[in-house]
Backbone as a ProteinNet text record, in pm:
[ID]
protein_1_A
[PRIMARY]
MTKTHASLLMAAMLAMPTLAMSDTLELPADATVDAQVIDVLTLSAQTPQRNDLLIHPVADGDASHSLPEYCVLIGDAQIDGERIRLTTQSLTCIETEGSDSEIYSGEISAAAYGSDGNFGLAACQDGDCRLTPEQTFQLRLASELAIEQQENPAARINEQRRQAEGEGVANPIPADRPSPEDN
[TERTIARY]
-590.5	-448.1	-411.5	-465.7	-437.7	-488.1	-603	-658.4	-565.3	-506.8	-413.9	-290.9	-233.6	-115.9	-148.8	-265.1	-306.1	-323.8	-380.9	-399.5	-266	-172.2	-39	32.8	21.6	84.7	25	-106	-172.9	-131.1	-122.7	-80.7	62.3	150.5	289.7	298.4	218.7	220.8	168.9	68.1	13.5	107.7	191.4	283.6	405.8	433.5	551.8	528.7	636.9	622.2	576.3	488	429.1	493	535	568.5	616.6	712.1	792.3	714.3	744.4	701.9	556.3	465.5	324.4	255.5	127	52.7	23	33.4	2.6	108.1	155.9	246.2	156.9	160.7	68.4	141.1	98.7	141.7	19.8	7.7	-108.1	-92.4	-204.3	-200.5	-115.5	-44.5	44.9	172.6	196.1	323.4	434.1	551.7	666.4	770.8	840.3	943	1062.5	1182.4	1302.2	1336.5	1378.8	1406.1	1517.5	1568.3	1669.6	1642.2	1680.3	1673.2	1787.4	1770.1	1873.9	1979	1935.5	2026.4	2011.2	2109.6	2103.7	1983.6	1907.2	1792.7	1831.3	1824.5	1853.5	1735.3	1678.6	1568.1	1607.1	1554.5	1583.9	1465.7	1476.2	1370.1	1352.8	1460.6	1454.2	1394.5	1417.2	1365.7	1300.1	1177.5	1114.9	1053.1	1047.3	991.6	1056.5	1042.4	1094.4	996.9	959.2	869.1	947.3	885.5	945.1	1079.2	1082.3	1199.6	1210.9	1330.2	1352.2	1396.4	1328.2	1352.6	1361.9	1446.8	1450.6	1446.8	1386.2	1379.8	1515.3	1539.9	1661	1619.4	1703.4	1672.2	1751.8	1725.5	1801.1	1783.5	1664.6	1638.1	1535.1	1469.1	1367.8	1226.3	1210.3	1077.9	1000.1	868.6	784	778.3	804.3	794.7	908.7	919.4	1018.9	955.7	1020	980.6	1089.7	1063.2	1168.8	1293.7	1407.2	1535	1538.7	1482.8	1483.6	1351.5	1348.8	1224.5	1257.1	1175	1190.5	1055.8	1056.2	935.9	952.8	844	844.9	769.3	829.9	766.4	792.6	739.7	756.9	809.5	886.1	938.6	920.3	894.4	886.7	919.1	962.5	995.2	865.1	864.7	750.7	808.5	827.4	893.3	1039	1080.4	1218.8	1231.7	1135	1136	1113.3	1149.9	1118.3	997.3	891.7	773	789.8	797.2	821.6	707.9	643.5	533.8	559	495.8	513.6	380.5	389.6	270.3	273.1	391.2	395.4	521.7	517	634.6	635.1	754.5	775	878	844.7	933.5	949.4	1067.5	1094	1144.5	1070.4	1107.2	1168.2	1289.6	1355.6	1378.7	1369.6	1402.1	1460.7	1591.7	1658.4	1648	1602.3	1587.3	1446.8	1359.9	1223.8	1216.5	1133.7	1113.7	967.8	922.7	786.9	792.5	704.5	702	572.9	587.8	473.6	487.7	382.9	387.5	250.6	247.7	119.8	134.7	26.1	22.1	52.1	118.6	145.2	130	58.6	41.5	115.7	231.7	314.2	381	419	486.3	605.6	707.5	828.5	807.5	858.9	856.4	997.7	1032	1164.7	1182.5	1305.8	1336.1	1264.2	1218.5	1142.4	994.9	955.7	817.7	726.3	778.9	697	696.8	588.5	573.6	682.5	745.6	851.2	987.2	1089.3	1226.3	1297.8	1356.5	1430.6	1566.2	1569.4	1691.9	1719.1	1668.5	1684	1767.6	1846.3	1926.1	1936.3	1891.6	1893.9	1824.3	1712.9	1634.6	1678.5	1793.4	1839.8	1816.9	1761.7	1731.2	1806.7	1862.4	1944	1923.7	1905.4	1890.2	1981.9	2070.4	2167	2126.5	2179.1	2148.1	2190.5	2279.4	2323.2	2226.2	2136.3	2042.3	1918.3	1893.1	1776.4	1661.8	1542.5	1421.9	1312.6	1202.7	1092.2	974.6	918.9	794.6	682.4	576.1	459.9	344.5	288.5	178	52.1	-13.8	-138.3	-256.7	-240.3	-347.3	-283.7	-365	-317.3	-261.4	-154.6	-94.4	-128.2	-187.4	-218.3	-202.9	-89.9	-60.7	-49.2	-128.5	-126.7	1.2	48.5	166.1	138.3	234.5	223.4	274	230.1	281.2	428.8	508	652.2	690.6	695.8	727.1	863.8	960.8	1094.6	1088.8	1008	996.1	934.5	836.7	773.5	873.6	954.4	1056.4	1159	1202.8	1300	1242.1	1114.9	1051.1	1046	1011.4	1008.7	1147.8	1247.8	1385.2	1425.1	1388.2	1422.9	1350	1227	1147.5	1176.3	1239.2	1266	1361	1332.1	1416.8	1485.3	1546.5	1619.8	1534.9	1408.4	1320.7	1283.8	1269.1	1225.2	1342.2	1308.7	1408.4	1469.5	1395.9	1441.5	1566.4	1581.3	1694.7	1728.5	1776	1799.9	1920.8	1912.6	2024.6	2065.5	2192.9	2235.1	2196.8	2164.4	2127.7	2250.8	2227.1	2337.6	2391	2507.7	2573.9	2718	2778	2918.6	3003.8	3101.3	3192	3277.7	3298.5	3385.6	3529.1	3566.4	3702.7	3723.3	3612.8	3623.2	3662.4	3673.5	3705.6	3846.2
2872.1	2851.8	2788	2839	2784.3	2641.1	2615	2480.4	2383.2	2425.8	2342.3	2310.2	2411.8	2387.9	2293.8	2312.1	2225.5	2082	2066.3	1932.6	1865.7	1941.4	1887.2	1849.6	1933	1904.1	1778	1764.9	1646.5	1522.3	1530.1	1415.7	1375.8	1473.5	1444.2	1377.4	1422.8	1363.4	1219.9	1193.9	1059.2	964.4	1016.2	932.4	894	967.5	940	817.4	739.4	626.9	676.4	599.1	640.1	562.7	627.9	561.3	653.4	737.9	798.4	869	830.7	895	941.1	846.8	878.8	778.3	797	707.2	572.6	564.7	441.7	416.7	294.4	251.5	202	270.8	239.2	217.7	114.1	89.3	39.9	78.5	34.3	-110.4	-171.2	-304.4	-295.7	-399.3	-409.7	-326.7	-263.6	-194.3	-298.9	-259.3	-349.5	-293.6	-386.1	-351.9	-443.8	-389	-471.5	-536.4	-663.2	-736.9	-838	-889.4	-995.1	-1087.3	-1215.1	-1305	-1266.9	-1295.1	-1262.2	-1372.4	-1498.6	-1613	-1686.8	-1766.2	-1844.9	-1939	-1942.6	-2032.3	-2142	-2266.8	-2380.7	-2476.2	-2507.3	-2601.5	-2712.7	-2832.9	-2947.8	-3044.7	-3158	-3258.6	-3309.3	-3315.3	-3360.5	-3252.3	-3128	-3014.9	-2917.7	-2948.1	-2867	-2735.4	-2715.2	-2589.8	-2548.8	-2420	-2364.5	-2257.6	-2268.3	-2172.1	-2076	-1965.2	-1864.1	-1812.3	-1785.1	-1729.7	-1581.7	-1534.2	-1393	-1317.8	-1206.8	-1125.8	-980.5	-902	-758.7	-677.3	-558.1	-472	-407.2	-374.6	-301.3	-181.6	-81.9	41.8	48.3	149.5	181	80.1	24.3	-67.7	-9.9	-97.4	-56.3	-65.9	-88.3	-105.6	25.6	13.4	132.7	200.3	126.1	178.8	123.3	173.5	122.1	109.2	30.2	13.8	76	98.4	152.3	64.5	126.1	54.3	-60.5	-37.7	-139.5	-213.5	-319.6	-391.2	-538.2	-627.3	-770.3	-825.9	-903.2	-970.2	-1119	-1185.9	-1330.5	-1393	-1495.2	-1557.8	-1706.7	-1766.7	-1908.5	-1923.5	-2029.3	-2056.7	-2205	-2234	-2373.2	-2384.2	-2501.7	-2526.7	-2535.7	-2469.4	-2472.8	-2489.9	-2614.7	-2642.5	-2603.4	-2513.8	-2465.3	-2327.9	-2294.1	-2163.5	-2181.4	-2078.7	-2072.8	-1982.8	-2038.1	-1958.4	-1904.5	-1772.7	-1708.5	-1611.7	-1629.4	-1542.4	-1491.8	-1380.5	-1323.5	-1320.7	-1321.2	-1314	-1196.4	-1160	-1055.2	-971.9	-856.1	-770	-689.4	-650.7	-558.9	-458.1	-329.8	-223.4	-119.3	-61.9	50.9	163.7	273.2	391.9	491.4	536.6	630.5	763.5	867.5	1001.9	1074.2	1094.1	1153.2	1057.8	1107.7	1022.9	965	995.1	942.2	814.6	721.7	599.2	556.9	493.5	443.5	296.4	217.1	72.8	36.1	-46.7	-98.3	-249.6	-321.4	-466.7	-518.2	-605	-655.8	-754.3	-778.7	-875	-807	-882	-835.7	-955.3	-936.1	-1040.4	-996.9	-1058.9	-1024.8	-1151.1	-1149	-1262.5	-1212.7	-1298	-1263.2	-1286.8	-1192.1	-1201.6	-1187.7	-1265.5	-1260.3	-1139.9	-1119.4	-1006.3	-1019.3	-1141.1	-1162.3	-1125.9	-1085.1	-1045.6	-1161	-1282.2	-1399	-1428.7	-1492.3	-1531.1	-1631.5	-1610.7	-1699.3	-1653.8	-1709.9	-1671.5	-1784.9	-1754	-1853.2	-1873.9	-1961.9	-1984.4	-2133.2	-2215.3	-2359.9	-2412.8	-2515	-2580.7	-2728.3	-2815.2	-2960.3	-3000.6	-2936	-2972.1	-2906.3	-2841.2	-2769.9	-2620.5	-2557.5	-2415	-2342.2	-2227	-2152.8	-2002.9	-1933.6	-1789.4	-1735.3	-1642.1	-1587.6	-1445.8	-1397.5	-1261.9	-1152.1	-1181.2	-1081	-1065.7	-1161.3	-1158.3	-1076.9	-972	-887.1	-934.6	-934.9	-970.7	-872.5	-875.8	-785.6	-861.6	-800.5	-849.1	-760	-821.3	-745.4	-770.3	-662.8	-673.6	-722.8	-819.6	-873.1	-786	-713.6	-625.3	-503.5	-403.1	-279.6	-308.3	-239.3	-250.7	-125.4	-142.4	-30	-80.1	-48.1	-93.9	27.3	26.6	136	130.4	246.9	257.7	191	114.4	47.6	139.2	113.8	189.7	155	256.1	238.1	280.9	185.6	220.9	287.9	248.3	309.2	457	491.8	631.9	714.5	656.9	727	750.1	649.6	663	768.7	764.8	864.7	1005.8	1019.8	1151	1201.1	1113.5	1151.3	1192.8	1121.2	1152.8	1291.6	1321.2	1451.7	1565.8	1539.1	1644.1	1662.8	1564.5	1572.8	1688.7	1759.2	1871.7	1840.3	1724.4	1686.3	1617.7	1594.9	1529.8	1392.1	1299.8	1166.3	1074	949.4	845.3	851.3	898.5	894.9	978.6	1090.7	1178.8	1255.6	1184.1	1253.8	1345.5	1456.8	1548.7	1540.7	1523.8	1510.6	1634.1	1609.6	1719.5	1806.6	1932.2	2022.6	1984.4	1929.9	1891.5	1937.4	1965.5	2003.3	1886.2	1916.9	1817	1762.4	1631.1	1574.3	1625.9	1669	1717.9	1858.8	1929.5	2066.4	2071.4	1964.3	1964.2	1999.9
-2479.7	-2469.2	-2335.8	-2224.7	-2093.2	-2083.2	-2142.7	-2140.1	-2213.4	-2323.8	-2399.8	-2316.4	-2248.9	-2165	-2049.9	-1989.9	-1879.9	-1928.9	-2047.9	-2104.5	-2133.1	-2188	-2215.2	-2087	-1984.9	-1856.9	-1796.3	-1800.2	-1746.2	-1823.4	-1954.7	-2036	-2003.1	-1984	-1949.5	-1813.4	-1718.7	-1584.8	-1588.3	-1667.3	-1677.1	-1749.6	-1837	-1912.4	-1830.9	-1725.1	-1643.3	-1556.9	-1530.5	-1438.9	-1301.9	-1242.7	-1115.9	-1002.7	-896.6	-774.2	-665.2	-686	-581.5	-472.4	-351.3	-228.4	-231.3	-241.4	-235.7	-144.4	-120.6	-32.9	-97.6	-229	-301	-408	-415.4	-521.9	-634.4	-749.3	-857.2	-988.9	-1060.8	-1197.5	-1274.9	-1401.3	-1479.7	-1528	-1565.5	-1626.6	-1753	-1784.7	-1900.7	-1887.2	-1772.3	-1750	-1749.5	-1795.1	-1791	-1694.7	-1626.9	-1529.9	-1556.1	-1565.5	-1581.4	-1448.1	-1452.9	-1330.1	-1351.4	-1240.9	-1240.4	-1122.3	-1135.4	-1021	-926	-798	-700.8	-694.8	-704.5	-706.7	-839.3	-874.6	-997.6	-991.4	-1098.6	-1111.5	-1209.6	-1164.5	-1250.5	-1243.4	-1359.7	-1369.9	-1465.8	-1440.4	-1526.5	-1518.2	-1585.3	-1580.4	-1437.1	-1360	-1221.6	-1129.7	-1160.8	-1083.3	-1181.6	-1227.5	-1332.3	-1283.8	-1151.9	-1103.9	-973.3	-944.2	-818.8	-770.8	-645.2	-583.6	-495.1	-461.3	-372.5	-424.2	-550.8	-617.3	-584.4	-548.5	-517.2	-642	-668.9	-788.3	-743.8	-808.7	-776.8	-905	-896.7	-1014.9	-1041	-1166.3	-1204.5	-1288	-1288.1	-1361.3	-1491	-1568.5	-1690	-1801.7	-1814.6	-1924.3	-2018.8	-2091.2	-2188.1	-2133.9	-2004.2	-1946	-1946.5	-1941.8	-1942.2	-1805.9	-1698.3	-1563.3	-1478.1	-1356.9	-1263.7	-1126.3	-1043.5	-904.7	-818.2	-690	-603.8	-607.3	-582.5	-586.5	-486.2	-368.3	-263.3	-266.7	-347.8	-372.7	-397.1	-343	-366.5	-408.6	-516.1	-564.5	-539.1	-508.1	-487.6	-603.8	-664.2	-778.7	-786.6	-890	-917.8	-1059.9	-1082.3	-1216	-1247.1	-1372.9	-1415.2	-1563.4	-1600.8	-1740.9	-1820	-1935.2	-2026.1	-2166.1	-2206.4	-2334.6	-2327.5	-2412.8	-2415.2	-2348.7	-2264.7	-2198.3	-2048.9	-1974.8	-1831.6	-1816.5	-1759.5	-1730.3	-1588	-1575.7	-1447.3	-1416.9	-1301.1	-1260.7	-1118.9	-1083.3	-949.7	-874.9	-741.8	-658.1	-561.6	-510.2	-408	-420.5	-358	-354.4	-226	-185.7	-74.2	-120.1	-108.4	-153.8	-44.3	-38.7	49.4	-38.4	-38.2	-116.4	-18.3	-47.1	43.3	-25.7	52.9	7	127.5	124.7	240.6	358.1	471	589.1	599.6	503.8	504.2	422.3	466.4	389.6	398.9	291.5	284.5	247.2	305.2	284.1	211.3	107.8	31.3	27.1	59.9	56.4	15.7	-84.9	-131.1	-245.3	-314.5	-424.3	-557.3	-644.8	-780.8	-874.5	-981.7	-1081.2	-1207.1	-1227.8	-1344.3	-1395.8	-1522.1	-1584.7	-1664.5	-1675	-1749.3	-1898.3	-1975.4	-2120.7	-2172.4	-2273	-2331.9	-2421.4	-2464.8	-2553.3	-2687.4	-2720.9	-2844.3	-2827.9	-2704.7	-2679.2	-2643.4	-2643.9	-2612.5	-2463.1	-2417.6	-2277.9	-2241	-2129.4	-2083.2	-2133.6	-2073	-2106	-2178.1	-2291.3	-2368.7	-2302.4	-2201.4	-2124.8	-2107.1	-2199.3	-2189.1	-2305.8	-2273.3	-2374.8	-2338	-2425.5	-2403.1	-2273.2	-2240.9	-2123.5	-1993.8	-1994	-1874.8	-1894.2	-1792.8	-1799.9	-1689.9	-1725.3	-1628.5	-1649.8	-1539	-1538.8	-1429.5	-1465.9	-1369.5	-1328.9	-1216.2	-1170.7	-1269.7	-1360.7	-1458.3	-1574.8	-1592.9	-1704.6	-1668	-1744.8	-1721.6	-1810.5	-1754.9	-1829	-1789.8	-1862	-1830.2	-1771	-1667.2	-1609.4	-1662.5	-1710.8	-1758.7	-1662.8	-1610.6	-1515.1	-1585.2	-1523.6	-1577.8	-1538.1	-1428.1	-1382	-1315.4	-1293	-1230.4	-1091.4	-1056.8	-924.5	-846.3	-730.2	-641.6	-498.5	-436.7	-301.1	-210.2	-105.4	-8.4	74.1	111.8	196.5	330.7	379.9	509	619.7	739.6	853.5	872.3	899.5	916.8	1058.4	1153.6	1291.8	1306.4	1228.6	1237.8	1199.6	1100.7	1060.5	1172.6	1239.7	1350.8	1464.2	1495.3	1600	1561.2	1435.5	1389.3	1394.8	1359.7	1366.2	1510	1602.5	1743.7	1790.5	1745.6	1782.2	1731.9	1606.7	1548.4	1617.6	1662.5	1723.2	1871.9	1931.1	2074.8	2103	2208.4	2246.2	2378	2380.6	2499.8	2603.8	2576.2	2672.4	2620.4	2710.7	2672.6	2644.2	2623.2	2603.9	2464.8	2365.7	2227.3	2203.7	2274.2	2250	2378.2	2479.7	2605.5	2598.4	2669.6	2684.5	2831.2	2857.8	2997.9	3078.3	3201.8	3292.2	3318.1	3357.6	3391.9	3529.5	3530.3	3654.7	3645.9	3758.5	3754.4	3704.5	3624.8	3572.9	3685.4	3692	3796.4	3782.6	3664.4	3641.1	3696	3733.6	3783.3	3930.7	4000.9	4143.2	4171.7
[MASK]
+++++++++++++++++++++++++++++++++++++++++++++++++++++++++++++++++++++++++++++++++++++++++++++++++++++++++++++++++++++++++++++++++++++++++++++++++++++++++++++++++++++++++++++++++++++++

């Protein structure tokens, strides 16, 4: 009986999206994440591709997983027939919990898929393609994502500030001196 409960608990934990406040930001291969472009993307015969496109994840969609709220992905887009082929190369995320924050930055191999499940986004009409920040699409990971937490100098400074007991530059407490108003 205990073994069954432990197995069910382990299965439930493995089925949950992975990320929050850990040493590694992890997502399995084929995980999907809802995303949007940050600025309007317009492609045409004159400008058939765009590099260094800024993308951010969004929550509350049909994706299998999510990324931290404060996350930016860098990708490329190009016209592929009547679709926009959008792929990603890197991401930087900051996961916050209270006054603590963790930084993850590394490579990600993912591609956009349309609501029809096909590779690329059906966002072209008469040779012009347009994607707005209001349009949500899914990125599907081509391989497992495992990014180690980066050092966060600001967190270290904040920790020193919280631990300081009036000593040091981080959180000085004025010395006991008579008030000039007491004269």
